[in-house]
ZAMARGU-4260 file (C-alpha; in steps of 0.2 Angstrom, whole numbers, plus 5000, padded with zeros to 4 digits):
<rodrens>
0) 5527/5388/5537 | 5515/5373/5534 | 5520/5361/5520 | 5503/5364/5511 | 5506/5383/5512
5) 5524/5381/5505 | 5517/5371/5490 | 5503/5384/5487 | 5517/5397/5486 | 5525/5388/5472
10) 5539/5378/5481 | 5545/5363/5472 | 5544/5345/5479 | 5563/5345/5481 | 5562/5361/5491
15) 5548/5355/5502 | 5558/5339/5506 | 5574/5349/5510 | 5563/5360/5522 | 5556/5344/5531
20) 5574/5337/5532 | 5581/5353/5540 | 5566/5355/5552 | 5568/5337/5559 | 5587/5338/5560
25) 5586/5355/5569 | 5574/5347/5582 | 5585/5332/5585 | 5600/5343/5586 | 5592/5356/5598
30) 5585/5342/5610 | 5600/5331/5609 | 5588/5316/5611 | 5570/5315/5606 | 5557/5302/5599
35) 5548/5302/5583 | 5531/5307/5591 | 5540/5322/5599 | 5545/5327/5581 | 5528/5325/5574
40) 5521/5336/5589 | 5534/5350/5588 | 5536/5351/5569 | 5518/5350/5563 | 5523/5337/5550
45) 5513/5321/5548 | 5519/5305/5555 | 5523/5296/5538 | 5534/5311/5533 | 5543/5311/5549
50) 5546/5292/5548 | 5552/5293/5530 | 5564/5307/5533 | 5571/5300/5549 | 5574/5283/5540
55) 5584/5293/5526 | 5594/5302/5539 | 5598/5285/5548 | 5603/5277/5532 | 5615/5292/5528
60) 5623/5290/5545 | 5618/5307/5551 | 5605/5301/5564 | 5605/5286/5575 | 5592/5277/5586
65) 5595/5277/5605 | 5584/5270/5619 | 5575/5284/5629 | 5576/5284/5648 | 5559/5278/5655
70) 5551/5289/5668 | 5551/5281/5686 | 5533/5275/5686 | 5532/5272/5667 | 5527/5254/5661
75) 5530/5245/5645 | 5544/5245/5633 | 5556/5259/5632 | 5554/5271/5618 | 5566/5273/5604
80) 5574/5290/5603 | 5584/5299/5590 | 5600/5308/5591 | 5614/5315/5580 | 5626/5301/5576
85) 5644/5304/5581 | 5651/5294/5567 | 5657/5294/5553 | 5656/5312/5549 | 5669/5325/5555
90) 5671/5344/5557 | 5688/5353/5558 | 5690/5368/5568 | 5704/5381/5568 | 5705/5394/5583
95) 5717/5408/5579 | 5724/5418/5594 | 5737/5431/5597 | 5751/5419/5603 | 5745/5402/5596
100) 5732/5393/5585 | 5723/5377/5589 | 5716/5364/5576 | 5703/5351/5582 | 5695/5336/5574
105) 5677/5334/5580 | 5664/5321/5578 | 5646/5326/5575 | 5641/5327/5594 | 5655/5340/5597
110) 5668/5328/5605 | 5686/5333/5601 | 5694/5317/5594 | 5711/5325/5592 | 5719/5342/5593
115) 5735/5351/5591 | 5741/5368/5597 | 5755/5378/5589 | 5764/5392/5597 | 5767/5408/5587
120) 5776/5424/5590 | 5769/5442/5587 | 5784/5444/5575 | 5778/5430/5564 | 5770/5436/5548
125) 5752/5432/5544 | 5758/5422/5529 | 5770/5411/5539 | 5756/5407/5551 | 5744/5403/5537
130) 5757/5391/5531 | 5758/5383/5548 | 5739/5382/5549 | 5738/5373/5532 | 5752/5361/5537
135) 5742/5356/5553 | 5725/5355/5543 | 5733/5344/5530 | 5738/5332/5544 | 5721/5331/5551
140) 5713/5329/5533 | 5722/5313/5531 | 5710/5306/5545 | 5694/5312/5538 | 5695/5315/5519
145) 5679/5306/5514 | 5668/5312/5529 | 5672/5330/5532 | 5657/5342/5533 | 5668/5358/5533
150) 5681/5368/5542 | 5676/5381/5555 | 5688/5396/5558 | 5687/5408/5573 | 5697/5424/5574
155) 5700/5437/5587 | 5693/5454/5585 | 5690/5467/5579 | 5684/5455/5565 | 5672/5461/5551
160) 5660/5445/5550 | 5652/5453/5534 | 5668/5454/5524 | 5677/5441/5534 | 5692/5452/5537
165) 5702/5455/5552 | 5703/5473/5556 | 5716/5472/5570 | 5725/5460/5581 | 5733/5471/5595
170) 5748/5459/5597 | 5752/5456/5579 | 5757/5467/5564 | 5750/5462/5547 | 5734/5452/5549
175) 5723/5466/5543 | 5732/5465/5526 | 5730/5446/5525 | 5714/5438/5519 | 5715/5422/5529
180) 5697/5415/5525 | 5699/5418/5506 | 5716/5410/5506 | 5709/5395/5515 | 5695/5394/5503
185) 5707/5395/5488 | 5718/5381/5496 | 5703/5370/5500 | 5691/5373/5485 | 5681/5357/5488
190) 5678/5360/5507 | 5666/5373/5515 | 5675/5385/5526 | 5666/5396/5538 | 5672/5410/5549
195) 5666/5417/5565 | 5673/5430/5578 | 5679/5420/5593 | 5668/5428/5607 | 5653/5426/5596
200) 5657/5408/5593 | 5659/5405/5612 | 5642/5415/5615 | 5634/5403/5603 | 5641/5388/5612
205) 5635/5395/5629 | 5617/5397/5622 | 5616/5380/5614 | 5623/5371/5630 | 5609/5379/5640
210) 5597/5371/5628 | 5578/5374/5629 | 5579/5377/5648 | 5587/5394/5646 | 5576/5409/5652
215) 5589/5422/5647 | 5583/5436/5636 | 5600/5445/5635 | 5616/5434/5638 | 5633/5443/5638
220) 5648/5431/5637 | 5664/5439/5642 | 5679/5432/5633 | 5694/5436/5645 | 5711/5429/5640
225) 5724/5435/5627 | 5711/5447/5621 | 5695/5454/5629 | 5679/5453/5619 | 5661/5449/5621
230) 5647/5439/5613 | 5629/5445/5615 | 5614/5433/5613 | 5597/5442/5611 | 5582/5431/5612
235) 5592/5416/5606 | 5601/5424/5592 | 5620/5430/5592 | 5620/5449/5589 | 5632/5454/5576
240) 5629/5472/5573 | 5629/5480/5556 | 5646/5474/5551 | 5648/5460/5563 | 5659/5469/5575
245) 5647/5470/5590 | 5654/5465/5607 | 5671/5473/5606 | 5671/5477/5624 | 5690/5476/5625
250) 5691/5492/5615 | 5680/5502/5626 | 5689/5515/5636 | 5690/5514/5655 | 5703/5529/5656
255) 5702/5543/5644 | 5720/5548/5648 | 5727/5530/5647 | 5739/5523/5635 | 5736/5524/5616
260) 5729/5508/5609 | 5732/5502/5592 | 5714/5504/5588 | 5716/5523/5590 | 5707/5524/5607
265) 5715/5528/5623 | 5714/5518/5639 | 5706/5502/5631 | 5700/5489/5643 | 5711/5476/5634
270) 5727/5486/5638 | 5724/5484/5657 | 5715/5467/5658 | 5721/5454/5645 | 5731/5439/5651
275) 5745/5447/5641 | 5744/5463/5651 | 5743/5453/5667 | 5759/5443/5663 | 5768/5459/5658
280) 5763/5467/5675 | 5770/5451/5684 | 5786/5448/5675 | 5797/5460/5683 | 5792/5454/5701
285) 5793/5436/5695 | 5811/5437/5690 | 5815/5441/5708 | 5808/5424/5712 | 5812/5414/5697
290) 5825/5416/5683 | 5812/5413/5669 | 5797/5422/5663 | 5780/5417/5671 | 5768/5408/5661
295) 5749/5409/5662 | 5748/5392/5669 | 5760/5397/5683 | 5749/5412/5687 | 5734/5401/5689
300) 5743/5389/5700 | 5750/5404/5710 | 5733/5412/5712 | 5725/5395/5718 | 5739/5394/5731
305) 5736/5412/5736 | 5753/5420/5731 | 5751/5438/5738 | 5758/5447/5722 | 5747/5436/5710
310) 5731/5438/5720 | 5734/5457/5721 | 5737/5458/5702 | 5722/5446/5697 | 5711/5456/5709
315) 5716/5472/5699 | 5711/5463/5683 | 5694/5458/5690 | 5691/5477/5694 | 5696/5482/5677
320) 5684/5469/5669 | 5670/5474/5681 | 5672/5492/5675 | 5670/5487/5657 | 5655/5476/5662
325) 5647/5491/5671 | 5647/5500/5654 | 5640/5485/5645 | 5627/5482/5658 | 5620/5500/5657
330) 5620/5499/5638 | 5612/5482/5634 | 5604/5477/5651 | 5609/5458/5651 | 5600/5446/5663
335) 5615/5433/5662 | 5634/5436/5661 | 5645/5422/5658 | 5664/5424/5662 | 5674/5413/5651
340) 5690/5409/5641 | 5707/5408/5650 | 5701/5418/5666 | 5688/5405/5669 | 5702/5395/5677
345) 5703/5407/5691 | 5687/5400/5697 | 5671/5406/5707 | 5681/5418/5718 | 5686/5428/5703
350) 5668/5429/5697 | 5663/5435/5714 | 5676/5448/5714 | 5669/5455/5698 | 5651/5453/5704
355) 5655/5463/5720 | 5662/5478/5710 | 5648/5478/5698 | 5635/5478/5712 | 5643/5494/5719
360) 5642/5503/5702 | 5625/5499/5694 | 5607/5502/5700 | 5601/5489/5713 | 5586/5485/5702
365) 5597/5481/5687 | 5610/5471/5697 | 5596/5461/5705 | 5591/5455/5688 | 5608/5449/5683
370) 5614/5431/5685 | 5633/5429/5685 | 5640/5412/5679 | 5657/5404/5677 | 5659/5396/5660
375) 5664/5378/5660 | 5683/5375/5658 | 5683/5369/5640 | 5686/5378/5624 | 5669/5386/5621
380) 5676/5395/5605 | 5680/5378/5597 | 5663/5372/5602 | 5654/5387/5595 | 5664/5386/5578
385) 5659/5367/5577 | 5640/5372/5580 | 5642/5386/5567 | 5648/5373/5554 | 5634/5361/5559
390) 5620/5374/5558 | 5627/5380/5541 | 5629/5363/5533 | 5615/5352/5541 | 5602/5364/5547
</rodrens>
C-alpha cells in the first residue's frame, strides 16, 4: 500500500512511520545486505524517507553500515550497504524435545553466542522440567538483561499453535496438562514470549536460508529425530492448518494393524522411524557387543563405518520414512523435500535411500518435479524460532 493511500484512508503519521520502518527493516533482513538505493527501488518510498528511517535504525543499533562488494568491472568508490547489526540486541531460544531441552543465546544475525543442553527423562514431570528451563533461562538473562528482544520457544507436536498448547508428546506423560507458554509468560511478564511447533520453525529457517533465490512453490521439511514431523511452506508462507497442527506426518499410519500409538491411531510412522525407535531396535543386539546402551552419536559413527547391523536398521528407517513421504507427496505435491534434524547426520546416502524408494512408489511425472535436499547439520529449529521472534518484534 502506498504511503499517500495510507494517509487518505485515515492512517496516522505515527502508523505511517511505523509502516515505513517495518518495510525497510524487512528488506534489509530478507536481503541480508542491500544499499539505500535498492531499498528506494524495492519499497516505493522516496529517498528522503529511506535516509531518515535508516539513520534512526542505525542510531538505535538495529542496523549497521557495511561495504558492498564491487562487481569485477565496476569502477569508482564502493557502495555502502546496510545489514542487521549483530550487537547489542539479543534473542533467547528454548527448544523442548522428548529427552532434552536446549537454551541458546543469539545475536541479531542468528549466530549462537552461547547454548546449554539439559537431559531429561520421560518420567520427569512437566512442572519439574519447567523449573529446569526457568533456571537455565535465568542464567542466560544475566548476560542480556537490557537488550533482550524476546524469548522463542519451540515444542514437539502435536502442538496447537492457535491455543499454544501441547496435545501430546509420545514419550512423556503430562505435558498436555501443563500450559508451558502461559507459565513462561507469567514468569517473565516484561519479556515477549513466542511459541512455534518445532518442524514449522525449521521449515521457516529452510525457507529464509534460501532467500530470494528459491523457486520452490511447495517445500516439505521432514523433521526426523526423536519425533517425526513436517513443516510445509506454500508460496513462501509456513502452512499451519486450522488449529496449527498441519504437518503431523509422524501420526499418519503406515500399517493399519500396527501397534497402538498414544494418539489413538495404529501403526503411526513415528513408532517405526523415530531415533528413539531406532535405538530400541538396536539396543538388544548392541548389548552383545558392548555392556552399555547405544547412543544416537554411536549409531551415527557406526553407520559411517558401515557396521552391518546399523546399516540394516537405518536402511529400514529410511524405507519407513519414504513410505510416509509418499503419502505426503500424493497429498500436497511438493517440489522440494528437505530431510533434517538428527537424521541429517546420516548424510547424502541416507537421502538417496529415501529418494530411491519414493521413486518406485509415485508417478514418474510427479517424482521428476521433486528436488531432494539434505538439511545443513545445524539446529534449524533454533534458527527458525529466532526468525519467528525477529519477525514478530521487528518486522
